[in-house]
Backbone atoms as SQL, in Angstrom:
CREATE TABLE atoms (id INTEGER PRIMARY KEY, chain TEXT, resi INTEGER, resn TEXT, atom TEXT, x REAL, y REAL, z REAL);
INSERT INTO atoms VALUES
  (1, 'A', 1, 'MET', 'N', 97.836, 132.064, -36.105),
  (2, 'A', 1, 'MET', 'CA', 96.866, 132.999, -35.589),
  (3, 'A', 1, 'MET', 'C', 97.534, 134.362, -35.422),
  (4, 'A', 2, 'TYR', 'N', 96.767, 135.414, -35.598),
  (5, 'A', 2, 'TYR', 'CA', 97.276, 136.764, -35.440),
  (6, 'A', 2, 'TYR', 'C', 96.172, 137.677, -34.918),
  (7, 'A', 3, 'THR', 'N', 96.572, 138.801, -34.434),
  (8, 'A', 3, 'THR', 'CA', 95.618, 139.782, -33.932),
  (9, 'A', 3, 'THR', 'C', 95.288, 140.762, -35.044),
  (10, 'A', 4, 'LYS', 'N', 94.017, 140.995, -35.239),
  (11, 'A', 4, 'LYS', 'CA', 93.579, 141.967, -36.230),
  (12, 'A', 4, 'LYS', 'C', 93.701, 143.360, -35.643),
  (13, 'A', 5, 'SER', 'N', 94.018, 144.307, -36.474),
  (14, 'A', 5, 'SER', 'CA', 94.069, 145.688, -35.996),
  (15, 'A', 5, 'SER', 'C', 93.253, 146.574, -36.933),
  (16, 'A', 6, 'LEU', 'N', 92.696, 147.605, -36.361),
  (17, 'A', 6, 'LEU', 'CA', 91.905, 148.556, -37.132),
  (18, 'A', 6, 'LEU', 'C', 92.573, 149.915, -37.055),
  (19, 'A', 7, 'THR', 'N', 92.719, 150.554, -38.178),
  (20, 'A', 7, 'THR', 'CA', 93.356, 151.870, -38.186),
  (21, 'A', 7, 'THR', 'C', 92.549, 152.888, -37.382),
  (22, 'A', 8, 'SER', 'N', 91.245, 152.667, -37.269),
  (23, 'A', 8, 'SER', 'CA', 90.412, 153.604, -36.505),
  (24, 'A', 8, 'SER', 'C', 90.744, 153.580, -35.014),
  (25, 'A', 9, 'LEU', 'N', 91.402, 152.506, -34.541),
  (26, 'A', 9, 'LEU', 'CA', 91.777, 152.408, -33.126),
  (27, 'A', 9, 'LEU', 'C', 93.181, 152.935, -32.850),
  (28, 'A', 10, 'TYR', 'N', 93.918, 153.295, -33.891),
  (29, 'A', 10, 'TYR', 'CA', 95.292, 153.751, -33.718),
  (30, 'A', 10, 'TYR', 'C', 95.415, 154.971, -32.788),
  (31, 'A', 11, 'PRO', 'N', 94.498, 155.949, -32.858),
  (32, 'A', 11, 'PRO', 'CA', 94.615, 157.078, -31.917),
  (33, 'A', 11, 'PRO', 'C', 94.606, 156.638, -30.448),
  (34, 'A', 12, 'TYR', 'N', 93.873, 155.581, -30.130),
  (35, 'A', 12, 'TYR', 'CA', 93.852, 155.074, -28.751),
  (36, 'A', 12, 'TYR', 'C', 95.149, 154.371, -28.406),
  (37, 'A', 13, 'PHE', 'N', 95.708, 153.673, -29.373),
  (38, 'A', 13, 'PHE', 'CA', 97.018, 153.056, -29.164),
  (39, 'A', 13, 'PHE', 'C', 98.040, 154.122, -28.799),
  (40, 'A', 14, 'LYS', 'N', 98.003, 155.237, -29.519),
  (41, 'A', 14, 'LYS', 'CA', 98.957, 156.316, -29.255),
  (42, 'A', 14, 'LYS', 'C', 98.769, 156.917, -27.868),
  (43, 'A', 15, 'ILE', 'N', 97.553, 156.882, -27.342),
  (44, 'A', 15, 'ILE', 'CA', 97.280, 157.426, -26.016),
  (45, 'A', 15, 'ILE', 'C', 97.761, 156.479, -24.916),
  (46, 'A', 16, 'PHE', 'N', 97.575, 155.172, -25.102),
  (47, 'A', 16, 'PHE', 'CA', 97.828, 154.189, -24.051),
  (48, 'A', 16, 'PHE', 'C', 99.159, 153.454, -24.151),
  (49, 'A', 17, 'TYR', 'N', 99.971, 153.784, -25.140),
  (50, 'A', 17, 'TYR', 'CA', 101.287, 153.146, -25.276),
  (51, 'A', 17, 'TYR', 'C', 102.346, 154.198, -25.554),
  (52, 'A', 18, 'GLU', 'N', 103.490, 154.038, -24.915),
  (53, 'A', 18, 'GLU', 'CA', 104.642, 154.920, -25.163),
  (54, 'A', 18, 'GLU', 'C', 105.765, 154.095, -25.771),
  (55, 'A', 19, 'LYS', 'N', 106.412, 154.678, -26.764),
  (56, 'A', 19, 'LYS', 'CA', 107.544, 154.010, -27.399),
  (57, 'A', 19, 'LYS', 'C', 108.767, 154.155, -26.506),
  (58, 'A', 20, 'ASN', 'N', 109.518, 153.060, -26.394),
  (59, 'A', 20, 'ASN', 'CA', 110.776, 153.093, -25.651),
  (60, 'A', 20, 'ASN', 'C', 111.803, 152.250, -26.392),
  (61, 'A', 21, 'GLU', 'N', 112.965, 152.067, -25.809),
  (62, 'A', 21, 'GLU', 'CA', 114.055, 151.356, -26.487),
  (63, 'A', 21, 'GLU', 'C', 113.735, 149.894, -26.797),
  (64, 'A', 22, 'SER', 'N', 112.823, 149.272, -26.037),
  (65, 'A', 22, 'SER', 'CA', 112.502, 147.861, -26.275),
  (66, 'A', 22, 'SER', 'C', 111.170, 147.664, -26.999),
  (67, 'A', 23, 'GLY', 'N', 110.557, 148.722, -27.446),
  (68, 'A', 23, 'GLY', 'CA', 109.275, 148.615, -28.146),
  (69, 'A', 23, 'GLY', 'C', 108.269, 149.600, -27.595),
  (70, 'A', 24, 'TYR', 'N', 107.174, 149.073, -27.062),
  (71, 'A', 24, 'TYR', 'CA', 106.125, 149.914, -26.496),
  (72, 'A', 24, 'TYR', 'C', 105.775, 149.442, -25.089),
  (73, 'A', 25, 'THR', 'N', 105.395, 150.396, -24.248),
  (74, 'A', 25, 'THR', 'CA', 104.988, 150.114, -22.878),
  (75, 'A', 25, 'THR', 'C', 103.600, 150.697, -22.658),
  (76, 'A', 26, 'LYS', 'N', 102.739, 149.924, -21.979),
  (77, 'A', 26, 'LYS', 'CA', 101.414, 150.422, -21.620),
  (78, 'A', 26, 'LYS', 'C', 101.558, 151.519, -20.578),
  (79, 'A', 27, 'VAL', 'N', 100.772, 152.579, -20.728),
  (80, 'A', 27, 'VAL', 'CA', 100.768, 153.673, -19.763),
  (81, 'A', 27, 'VAL', 'C', 99.336, 154.133, -19.516),
  (82, 'A', 28, 'ILE', 'N', 99.145, 154.751, -18.374),
  (83, 'A', 28, 'ILE', 'CA', 97.878, 155.421, -18.091),
  (84, 'A', 28, 'ILE', 'C', 98.053, 156.872, -18.520),
  (85, 'A', 29, 'PRO', 'N', 97.274, 157.333, -19.495),
  (86, 'A', 29, 'PRO', 'CA', 97.456, 158.702, -19.964),
  (87, 'A', 29, 'PRO', 'C', 96.994, 159.727, -18.929),
  (88, 'A', 30, 'LYS', 'N', 97.582, 160.883, -18.965),
  (89, 'A', 30, 'LYS', 'CA', 97.218, 161.955, -18.024),
  (90, 'A', 30, 'LYS', 'C', 95.757, 162.386, -18.193),
  (91, 'A', 31, 'CYS', 'N', 95.188, 162.145, -19.379),
  (92, 'A', 31, 'CYS', 'CA', 93.798, 162.542, -19.652),
  (93, 'A', 31, 'CYS', 'C', 92.801, 161.435, -19.297),
  (94, 'A', 32, 'ILE', 'N', 93.201, 160.440, -18.508),
  (95, 'A', 32, 'ILE', 'CA', 92.333, 159.295, -18.224),
  (96, 'A', 32, 'ILE', 'C', 91.023, 159.719, -17.556),
  (97, 'A', 33, 'SER', 'N', 91.044, 160.766, -16.783),
  (98, 'A', 33, 'SER', 'CA', 89.817, 161.233, -16.127),
  (99, 'A', 33, 'SER', 'C', 88.754, 161.625, -17.150),
  (100, 'A', 34, 'GLU', 'N', 89.185, 162.197, -18.263),
  (101, 'A', 34, 'GLU', 'CA', 88.248, 162.569, -19.328),
  (102, 'A', 34, 'GLU', 'C', 87.748, 161.334, -20.079),
  (103, 'A', 35, 'LEU', 'N', 88.596, 160.331, -20.221),
  (104, 'A', 35, 'LEU', 'CA', 88.257, 159.137, -20.990),
  (105, 'A', 35, 'LEU', 'C', 87.452, 158.123, -20.195),
  (106, 'A', 36, 'LEU', 'N', 87.602, 158.128, -18.885),
  (107, 'A', 36, 'LEU', 'CA', 86.979, 157.114, -18.043),
  (108, 'A', 36, 'LEU', 'C', 85.554, 157.519, -17.673),
  (109, 'A', 37, 'THR', 'N', 84.627, 157.113, -18.510),
  (110, 'A', 37, 'THR', 'CA', 83.201, 157.361, -18.300),
  (111, 'A', 37, 'THR', 'C', 82.593, 156.131, -17.616),
  (112, 'A', 38, 'PRO', 'N', 81.363, 156.226, -17.138),
  (113, 'A', 38, 'PRO', 'CA', 80.723, 155.024, -16.597),
  (114, 'A', 38, 'PRO', 'C', 80.667, 153.879, -17.622),
  (115, 'A', 39, 'GLN', 'N', 80.445, 154.200, -18.886),
  (116, 'A', 39, 'GLN', 'CA', 80.410, 153.168, -19.914),
  (117, 'A', 39, 'GLN', 'C', 81.783, 152.509, -20.086),
  (118, 'A', 40, 'ALA', 'N', 82.829, 153.311, -20.111),
  (119, 'A', 40, 'ALA', 'CA', 84.186, 152.763, -20.217),
  (120, 'A', 40, 'ALA', 'C', 84.522, 151.917, -18.990),
  (121, 'A', 41, 'LEU', 'N', 84.098, 152.362, -17.824),
  (122, 'A', 41, 'LEU', 'CA', 84.322, 151.604, -16.591),
  (123, 'A', 41, 'LEU', 'C', 83.598, 150.260, -16.647),
  (124, 'A', 42, 'ALA', 'N', 82.391, 150.241, -17.186),
  (125, 'A', 42, 'ALA', 'CA', 81.637, 148.996, -17.334),
  (126, 'A', 42, 'ALA', 'C', 82.382, 148.014, -18.234),
  (127, 'A', 43, 'TYR', 'N', 82.891, 148.493, -19.348),
  (128, 'A', 43, 'TYR', 'CA', 83.631, 147.625, -20.272),
  (129, 'A', 43, 'TYR', 'C', 84.916, 147.123, -19.626),
  (130, 'A', 44, 'TRP', 'N', 85.546, 147.976, -18.850),
  (131, 'A', 44, 'TRP', 'CA', 86.768, 147.593, -18.149),
  (132, 'A', 44, 'TRP', 'C', 86.474, 146.465, -17.156),
  (133, 'A', 45, 'ILE', 'N', 85.388, 146.612, -16.414),
  (134, 'A', 45, 'ILE', 'CA', 84.997, 145.580, -15.450),
  (135, 'A', 45, 'ILE', 'C', 84.689, 144.268, -16.175),
  (136, 'A', 46, 'CYS', 'N', 83.980, 144.354, -17.301),
  (137, 'A', 46, 'CYS', 'CA', 83.668, 143.143, -18.065),
  (138, 'A', 46, 'CYS', 'C', 84.940, 142.439, -18.513),
  (139, 'A', 47, 'ASP', 'N', 85.951, 143.203, -18.867),
  (140, 'A', 47, 'ASP', 'CA', 87.188, 142.626, -19.375),
  (141, 'A', 47, 'ASP', 'C', 88.132, 142.207, -18.253),
  (142, 'A', 48, 'ASP', 'N', 88.454, 143.110, -17.353),
  (143, 'A', 48, 'ASP', 'CA', 89.504, 142.880, -16.357),
  (144, 'A', 48, 'ASP', 'C', 89.051, 143.047, -14.918),
  (145, 'A', 49, 'GLY', 'N', 87.770, 142.932, -14.668),
  (146, 'A', 49, 'GLY', 'CA', 87.265, 143.049, -13.309),
  (147, 'A', 49, 'GLY', 'C', 86.957, 141.685, -12.718),
  (148, 'A', 50, 'MET', 'N', 87.128, 141.571, -11.406),
  (149, 'A', 50, 'MET', 'CA', 86.827, 140.320, -10.699),
  (150, 'A', 50, 'MET', 'C', 86.037, 140.652, -9.441),
  (151, 'A', 51, 'TYR', 'N', 84.886, 140.010, -9.281),
  (152, 'A', 51, 'TYR', 'CA', 84.149, 140.164, -8.037),
  (153, 'A', 51, 'TYR', 'C', 84.892, 139.422, -6.944),
  (154, 'A', 52, 'VAL', 'N', 85.006, 140.051, -5.780),
  (155, 'A', 52, 'VAL', 'CA', 85.695, 139.459, -4.639),
  (156, 'A', 52, 'VAL', 'C', 84.632, 139.043, -3.626),
  (157, 'A', 53, 'LYS', 'N', 84.702, 137.824, -3.143),
  (158, 'A', 53, 'LYS', 'CA', 83.663, 137.266, -2.262),
  (159, 'A', 53, 'LYS', 'C', 83.391, 138.114, -1.028),
  (160, 'A', 54, 'ARG', 'N', 84.400, 138.810, -0.535),
  (161, 'A', 54, 'ARG', 'CA', 84.165, 139.633, 0.662),
  (162, 'A', 54, 'ARG', 'C', 83.415, 140.923, 0.323),
  (163, 'A', 55, 'GLY', 'N', 83.097, 141.114, -0.954),
  (164, 'A', 55, 'GLY', 'CA', 82.206, 142.196, -1.332),
  (165, 'A', 55, 'GLY', 'C', 82.836, 143.395, -1.993),
  (166, 'A', 56, 'GLY', 'N', 83.664, 143.233, -2.936),
  (167, 'A', 56, 'GLY', 'CA', 84.235, 144.343, -3.688),
  (168, 'A', 56, 'GLY', 'C', 84.610, 143.866, -5.074),
  (169, 'A', 57, 'ILE', 'N', 85.313, 144.700, -5.788),
  (170, 'A', 57, 'ILE', 'CA', 85.765, 144.352, -7.133),
  (171, 'A', 57, 'ILE', 'C', 87.236, 144.686, -7.263),
  (172, 'A', 58, 'THR', 'N', 87.976, 143.760, -7.848),
  (173, 'A', 58, 'THR', 'CA', 89.373, 143.995, -8.173),
  (174, 'A', 58, 'THR', 'C', 89.479, 144.294, -9.659),
  (175, 'A', 59, 'LEU', 'N', 90.180, 145.359, -9.990),
  (176, 'A', 59, 'LEU', 'CA', 90.478, 145.700, -11.381),
  (177, 'A', 59, 'LEU', 'C', 91.918, 145.293, -11.644),
  (178, 'A', 60, 'CYS', 'N', 92.102, 144.358, -12.547),
  (179, 'A', 60, 'CYS', 'CA', 93.442, 143.844, -12.845),
  (180, 'A', 60, 'CYS', 'C', 94.192, 144.862, -13.705),
  (181, 'A', 61, 'THR', 'N', 95.192, 145.433, -13.120),
  (182, 'A', 61, 'THR', 'CA', 96.019, 146.450, -13.781),
  (183, 'A', 61, 'THR', 'C', 97.469, 145.980, -13.793),
  (184, 'A', 62, 'ASP', 'N', 97.654, 144.686, -13.996),
  (185, 'A', 62, 'ASP', 'CA', 98.959, 144.041, -13.862),
  (186, 'A', 62, 'ASP', 'C', 100.033, 144.618, -14.779),
  (187, 'A', 63, 'SER', 'N', 99.665, 145.129, -15.924),
  (188, 'A', 63, 'SER', 'CA', 100.656, 145.582, -16.913),
  (189, 'A', 63, 'SER', 'C', 101.165, 146.999, -16.672),
  (190, 'A', 64, 'TYR', 'N', 100.657, 147.661, -15.648),
  (191, 'A', 64, 'TYR', 'CA', 101.025, 149.057, -15.414),
  (192, 'A', 64, 'TYR', 'C', 101.996, 149.194, -14.248),
  (193, 'A', 65, 'THR', 'N', 102.705, 150.296, -14.236),
  (194, 'A', 65, 'THR', 'CA', 103.632, 150.575, -13.146),
  (195, 'A', 65, 'THR', 'C', 102.856, 150.947, -11.886),
  (196, 'A', 66, 'GLU', 'N', 103.528, 150.889, -10.764),
  (197, 'A', 66, 'GLU', 'CA', 102.896, 151.268, -9.504),
  (198, 'A', 66, 'GLU', 'C', 102.413, 152.719, -9.549),
  (199, 'A', 67, 'SER', 'N', 103.214, 153.607, -10.097),
  (200, 'A', 67, 'SER', 'CA', 102.809, 155.020, -10.137),
  (201, 'A', 67, 'SER', 'C', 101.592, 155.222, -11.041),
  (202, 'A', 68, 'ASP', 'N', 101.505, 154.489, -12.158),
  (203, 'A', 68, 'ASP', 'CA', 100.319, 154.582, -13.014),
  (204, 'A', 68, 'ASP', 'C', 99.079, 154.075, -12.293),
  (205, 'A', 69, 'VAL', 'N', 99.221, 152.967, -11.564),
  (206, 'A', 69, 'VAL', 'CA', 98.075, 152.401, -10.841),
  (207, 'A', 69, 'VAL', 'C', 97.635, 153.336, -9.712),
  (208, 'A', 70, 'LEU', 'N', 98.581, 153.937, -9.018),
  (209, 'A', 70, 'LEU', 'CA', 98.229, 154.909, -7.974),
  (210, 'A', 70, 'LEU', 'C', 97.497, 156.109, -8.563),
  (211, 'A', 71, 'PHE', 'N', 97.952, 156.558, -9.726),
  (212, 'A', 71, 'PHE', 'CA', 97.279, 157.663, -10.409),
  (213, 'A', 71, 'PHE', 'C', 95.858, 157.264, -10.797),
  (214, 'A', 72, 'LEU', 'N', 95.696, 156.090, -11.362),
  (215, 'A', 72, 'LEU', 'CA', 94.380, 155.606, -11.767),
  (216, 'A', 72, 'LEU', 'C', 93.457, 155.448, -10.563),
  (217, 'A', 73, 'LYS', 'N', 93.982, 154.952, -9.470),
  (218, 'A', 73, 'LYS', 'CA', 93.217, 154.831, -8.222),
  (219, 'A', 73, 'LYS', 'C', 92.715, 156.199, -7.776),
  (220, 'A', 74, 'SER', 'N', 93.570, 157.201, -7.845),
  (221, 'A', 74, 'SER', 'CA', 93.158, 158.547, -7.425),
  (222, 'A', 74, 'SER', 'C', 92.065, 159.105, -8.340),
  (223, 'A', 75, 'VAL', 'N', 92.121, 158.772, -9.608),
  (224, 'A', 75, 'VAL', 'CA', 91.062, 159.205, -10.538),
  (225, 'A', 75, 'VAL', 'C', 89.738, 158.543, -10.169),
  (226, 'A', 76, 'LEU', 'N', 89.765, 157.249, -9.879),
  (227, 'A', 76, 'LEU', 'CA', 88.542, 156.554, -9.484),
  (228, 'A', 76, 'LEU', 'C', 87.960, 157.128, -8.197),
  (229, 'A', 77, 'GLU', 'N', 88.820, 157.475, -7.263),
  (230, 'A', 77, 'GLU', 'CA', 88.363, 158.044, -5.991),
  (231, 'A', 77, 'GLU', 'C', 87.799, 159.450, -6.184),
  (232, 'A', 78, 'THR', 'N', 88.452, 160.240, -6.990),
  (233, 'A', 78, 'THR', 'CA', 88.036, 161.630, -7.188),
  (234, 'A', 78, 'THR', 'C', 86.814, 161.741, -8.093),
  (235, 'A', 79, 'LYS', 'N', 86.875, 161.085, -9.236),
  (236, 'A', 79, 'LYS', 'CA', 85.802, 161.225, -10.223),
  (237, 'A', 79, 'LYS', 'C', 84.522, 160.507, -9.812),
  (238, 'A', 80, 'PHE', 'N', 84.665, 159.294, -9.231),
  (239, 'A', 80, 'PHE', 'CA', 83.487, 158.483, -8.927),
  (240, 'A', 80, 'PHE', 'C', 83.210, 158.343, -7.432),
  (241, 'A', 81, 'ASN', 'N', 84.084, 158.904, -6.605),
  (242, 'A', 81, 'ASN', 'CA', 83.920, 158.845, -5.150),
  (243, 'A', 81, 'ASN', 'C', 83.929, 157.400, -4.619),
  (244, 'A', 82, 'PHE', 'N', 84.747, 156.558, -5.225),
  (245, 'A', 82, 'PHE', 'CA', 84.903, 155.185, -4.755),
  (246, 'A', 82, 'PHE', 'C', 85.919, 155.142, -3.623),
  (247, 'A', 83, 'HIS', 'N', 85.779, 154.140, -2.775),
  (248, 'A', 83, 'HIS', 'CA', 86.787, 153.835, -1.758),
  (249, 'A', 83, 'HIS', 'C', 87.633, 152.703, -2.328),
  (250, 'A', 84, 'CYS', 'N', 88.915, 152.955, -2.510),
  (251, 'A', 84, 'CYS', 'CA', 89.799, 152.008, -3.187),
  (252, 'A', 84, 'CYS', 'C', 91.083, 151.788, -2.398),
  (253, 'A', 85, 'SER', 'N', 91.748, 150.703, -2.721),
  (254, 'A', 85, 'SER', 'CA', 93.098, 150.453, -2.219),
  (255, 'A', 85, 'SER', 'C', 93.875, 149.749, -3.322),
  (256, 'A', 86, 'ILE', 'N', 95.167, 149.598, -3.084),
  (257, 'A', 86, 'ILE', 'CA', 96.026, 148.882, -4.020),
  (258, 'A', 86, 'ILE', 'C', 96.382, 147.536, -3.395),
  (259, 'A', 87, 'HIS', 'N', 96.230, 146.481, -4.163),
  (260, 'A', 87, 'HIS', 'CA', 96.656, 145.149, -3.737),
  (261, 'A', 87, 'HIS', 'C', 97.900, 144.788, -4.526),
  (262, 'A', 88, 'TYR', 'N', 98.870, 144.258, -3.830),
  (263, 'A', 88, 'TYR', 'CA', 100.136, 143.872, -4.442),
  (264, 'A', 88, 'TYR', 'C', 100.148, 142.365, -4.598),
  (265, 'A', 89, 'LYS', 'N', 100.391, 141.895, -5.808),
  (266, 'A', 89, 'LYS', 'CA', 100.405, 140.470, -6.097),
  (267, 'A', 89, 'LYS', 'C', 101.765, 140.084, -6.660),
  (268, 'A', 90, 'LYS', 'N', 102.318, 138.983, -6.151),
  (269, 'A', 90, 'LYS', 'CA', 103.573, 138.467, -6.692),
  (270, 'A', 90, 'LYS', 'C', 103.263, 137.556, -7.870),
  (271, 'A', 91, 'SER', 'N', 104.193, 137.519, -8.810),
  (272, 'A', 91, 'SER', 'CA', 104.065, 136.650, -9.967),
  (273, 'A', 91, 'SER', 'C', 104.008, 135.203, -9.531),
  (274, 'A', 92, 'ARG', 'N', 103.253, 134.395, -10.230),
  (275, 'A', 92, 'ARG', 'CA', 103.151, 132.972, -9.917),
  (276, 'A', 92, 'ARG', 'C', 104.216, 132.157, -10.640),
  (277, 'A', 93, 'GLN', 'N', 105.094, 132.806, -11.352),
  (278, 'A', 93, 'GLN', 'CA', 106.184, 132.126, -12.051),
  (279, 'A', 93, 'GLN', 'C', 107.227, 131.701, -11.017),
  (280, 'A', 94, 'PRO', 'N', 107.654, 130.461, -11.041),
  (281, 'A', 94, 'PRO', 'CA', 108.684, 130.016, -10.083),
  (282, 'A', 94, 'PRO', 'C', 109.971, 130.829, -10.224),
  (283, 'A', 95, 'GLY', 'N', 110.504, 131.275, -9.108),
  (284, 'A', 95, 'GLY', 'CA', 111.746, 132.026, -9.110),
  (285, 'A', 95, 'GLY', 'C', 111.616, 133.484, -9.504),
  (286, 'A', 96, 'SER', 'N', 110.406, 133.941, -9.787),
  (287, 'A', 96, 'SER', 'CA', 110.208, 135.321, -10.213),
  (288, 'A', 96, 'SER', 'C', 109.789, 136.191, -9.041),
  (289, 'A', 97, 'THR', 'N', 110.242, 137.427, -9.047),
  (290, 'A', 97, 'THR', 'CA', 109.869, 138.359, -7.981),
  (291, 'A', 97, 'THR', 'C', 109.118, 139.560, -8.548),
  (292, 'A', 98, 'ILE', 'N', 108.458, 139.372, -9.670),
  (293, 'A', 98, 'ILE', 'CA', 107.685, 140.456, -10.277),
  (294, 'A', 98, 'ILE', 'C', 106.460, 140.737, -9.413),
  (295, 'A', 99, 'ILE', 'N', 106.211, 142.010, -9.159),
  (296, 'A', 99, 'ILE', 'CA', 105.047, 142.427, -8.370),
  (297, 'A', 99, 'ILE', 'C', 104.067, 143.135, -9.305),
  (298, 'A', 100, 'TYR', 'N', 102.798, 142.758, -9.181),
  (299, 'A', 100, 'TYR', 'CA', 101.732, 143.382, -9.954),
  (300, 'A', 100, 'TYR', 'C', 100.876, 144.229, -9.010),
  (301, 'A', 101, 'TYR', 'N', 100.315, 145.270, -9.540),
  (302, 'A', 101, 'TYR', 'CA', 99.514, 146.198, -8.749),
  (303, 'A', 101, 'TYR', 'C', 98.085, 146.159, -9.272),
  (304, 'A', 102, 'ARG', 'N', 97.156, 145.961, -8.370),
  (305, 'A', 102, 'ARG', 'CA', 95.745, 145.894, -8.744),
  (306, 'A', 102, 'ARG', 'C', 94.934, 146.848, -7.872),
  (307, 'A', 103, 'ILE', 'N', 93.888, 147.363, -8.456),
  (308, 'A', 103, 'ILE', 'CA', 93.002, 148.282, -7.734),
  (309, 'A', 103, 'ILE', 'C', 91.835, 147.485, -7.176),
  (310, 'A', 104, 'TYR', 'N', 91.594, 147.664, -5.887),
  (311, 'A', 104, 'TYR', 'CA', 90.454, 147.037, -5.226),
  (312, 'A', 104, 'TYR', 'C', 89.454, 148.127, -4.878),
  (313, 'A', 105, 'ILE', 'N', 88.220, 147.967, -5.351),
  (314, 'A', 105, 'ILE', 'CA', 87.127, 148.879, -4.996),
  (315, 'A', 105, 'ILE', 'C', 86.344, 148.195, -3.877),
  (316, 'A', 106, 'PHE', 'N', 86.316, 148.830, -2.713),
  (317, 'A', 106, 'PHE', 'CA', 85.694, 148.250, -1.530),
  (318, 'A', 106, 'PHE', 'C', 84.201, 148.013, -1.719),
  (319, 'A', 107, 'GLY', 'N', 83.703, 147.012, -1.004),
  (320, 'A', 107, 'GLY', 'CA', 82.290, 146.669, -1.045),
  (321, 'A', 107, 'GLY', 'C', 81.367, 147.829, -0.723),
  (322, 'A', 108, 'LYS', 'N', 81.813, 148.747, 0.142),
  (323, 'A', 108, 'LYS', 'CA', 80.943, 149.883, 0.489),
  (324, 'A', 108, 'LYS', 'C', 80.724, 150.821, -0.704),
  (325, 'A', 109, 'SER', 'N', 81.500, 150.662, -1.766),
  (326, 'A', 109, 'SER', 'CA', 81.308, 151.456, -2.991),
  (327, 'A', 109, 'SER', 'C', 80.547, 150.688, -4.063),
  (328, 'A', 110, 'LEU', 'N', 80.216, 149.429, -3.786),
  (329, 'A', 110, 'LEU', 'CA', 79.627, 148.570, -4.802),
  (330, 'A', 110, 'LEU', 'C', 78.253, 149.039, -5.272),
  (331, 'A', 111, 'ALA', 'N', 77.388, 149.489, -4.373),
  (332, 'A', 111, 'ALA', 'CA', 76.059, 149.959, -4.787),
  (333, 'A', 111, 'ALA', 'C', 76.184, 151.163, -5.721),
  (334, 'A', 112, 'HIS', 'N', 77.068, 152.073, -5.394),
  (335, 'A', 112, 'HIS', 'CA', 77.289, 153.247, -6.247),
  (336, 'A', 112, 'HIS', 'C', 77.879, 152.827, -7.593),
  (337, 'A', 113, 'LEU', 'N', 78.842, 151.916, -7.563),
  (338, 'A', 113, 'LEU', 'CA', 79.437, 151.409, -8.802),
  (339, 'A', 113, 'LEU', 'C', 78.371, 150.767, -9.680),
  (340, 'A', 114, 'ARG', 'N', 77.550, 149.920, -9.084),
  (341, 'A', 114, 'ARG', 'CA', 76.464, 149.267, -9.845),
  (342, 'A', 114, 'ARG', 'C', 75.571, 150.299, -10.524),
  (343, 'A', 115, 'SER', 'N', 75.192, 151.332, -9.779),
  (344, 'A', 115, 'SER', 'CA', 74.282, 152.334, -10.337),
  (345, 'A', 115, 'SER', 'C', 74.894, 153.053, -11.540),
  (346, 'A', 116, 'LEU', 'N', 76.209, 153.146, -11.577),
  (347, 'A', 116, 'LEU', 'CA', 76.885, 153.815, -12.689),
  (348, 'A', 116, 'LEU', 'C', 77.027, 152.928, -13.924),
  (349, 'A', 117, 'VAL', 'N', 77.280, 151.632, -13.720),
  (350, 'A', 117, 'VAL', 'CA', 77.724, 150.807, -14.844),
  (351, 'A', 117, 'VAL', 'C', 76.745, 149.737, -15.323),
  (352, 'A', 118, 'GLU', 'N', 75.767, 149.349, -14.521),
  (353, 'A', 118, 'GLU', 'CA', 74.963, 148.186, -14.878),
  (354, 'A', 118, 'GLU', 'C', 74.210, 148.345, -16.195),
  (355, 'A', 119, 'GLN', 'N', 73.829, 149.551, -16.559),
  (356, 'A', 119, 'GLN', 'CA', 73.101, 149.741, -17.820),
  (357, 'A', 119, 'GLN', 'C', 73.967, 149.461, -19.048),
  (358, 'A', 120, 'TYR', 'N', 75.272, 149.452, -18.873),
  (359, 'A', 120, 'TYR', 'CA', 76.197, 149.234, -19.985),
  (360, 'A', 120, 'TYR', 'C', 76.743, 147.814, -20.046),
  (361, 'A', 121, 'MET', 'N', 76.405, 147.006, -19.059),
  (362, 'A', 121, 'MET', 'CA', 76.995, 145.667, -18.975),
  (363, 'A', 121, 'MET', 'C', 76.049, 144.607, -19.528),
  (364, 'A', 122, 'HIS', 'N', 76.624, 143.660, -20.238),
  (365, 'A', 122, 'HIS', 'CA', 75.871, 142.524, -20.754),
  (366, 'A', 122, 'HIS', 'C', 75.442, 141.652, -19.572),
  (367, 'A', 123, 'SER', 'N', 74.280, 141.034, -19.711),
  (368, 'A', 123, 'SER', 'CA', 73.744, 140.219, -18.607),
  (369, 'A', 123, 'SER', 'C', 74.700, 139.100, -18.184),
  (370, 'A', 124, 'SER', 'N', 75.491, 138.599, -19.106),
  (371, 'A', 124, 'SER', 'CA', 76.429, 137.526, -18.764),
  (372, 'A', 124, 'SER', 'C', 77.579, 138.000, -17.889),
  (373, 'A', 125, 'MET', 'N', 77.735, 139.305, -17.739),
  (374, 'A', 125, 'MET', 'CA', 78.826, 139.872, -16.936),
  (375, 'A', 125, 'MET', 'C', 78.341, 140.420, -15.592),
  (376, 'A', 126, 'MET', 'N', 77.047, 140.363, -15.337),
  (377, 'A', 126, 'MET', 'CA', 76.493, 140.959, -14.124),
  (378, 'A', 126, 'MET', 'C', 76.992, 140.271, -12.848),
  (379, 'A', 127, 'TYR', 'N', 77.471, 139.045, -12.950),
  (380, 'A', 127, 'TYR', 'CA', 78.002, 138.360, -11.768),
  (381, 'A', 127, 'TYR', 'C', 79.201, 139.127, -11.186),
  (382, 'A', 128, 'LYS', 'N', 79.854, 139.923, -12.015),
  (383, 'A', 128, 'LYS', 'CA', 80.996, 140.697, -11.536),
  (384, 'A', 128, 'LYS', 'C', 80.555, 141.826, -10.609),
  (385, 'A', 129, 'LEU', 'N', 79.251, 142.114, -10.619),
  (386, 'A', 129, 'LEU', 'CA', 78.697, 143.124, -9.714),
  (387, 'A', 129, 'LEU', 'C', 77.933, 142.462, -8.579),
  (388, 'A', 130, 'SER', 'N', 78.118, 141.153, -8.403),
  (389, 'A', 130, 'SER', 'CA', 77.493, 140.367, -7.340),
  (390, 'A', 130, 'SER', 'C', 75.985, 140.206, -7.568),
  (391, 'A', 131, 'TYR', 'N', 75.590, 140.019, -8.810),
  (392, 'A', 131, 'TYR', 'CA', 74.167, 139.724, -9.120),
  (393, 'A', 131, 'TYR', 'C', 74.016, 138.259, -9.381);
């Protein structure tokens, strides 16, 4: 099995990955505020969003550095006026001390979030918005 790639998506690869000595690393680009539209946010939630029973949504940003996640959190707060926090998760691998950073959008922002993204989400994903 292999992953298919499309040359038309290469410009996005160049935006979201930086080359380093060990290959490529995922990064949050400085222009993320321009790229993060309500439609893009909806797709992100469908892919990496989790509804939290206490009434919010967690965006899994495990592959990014703490500084990238903090930057992304500030974009969500500024651009969409969400109330967010960072949740720190330890790796579930035995003996590992890797920490992952995730963005939590508080329940008090859920109605506003729904109004922005629900028109772009497939009905099978609406449970992520507590429907």
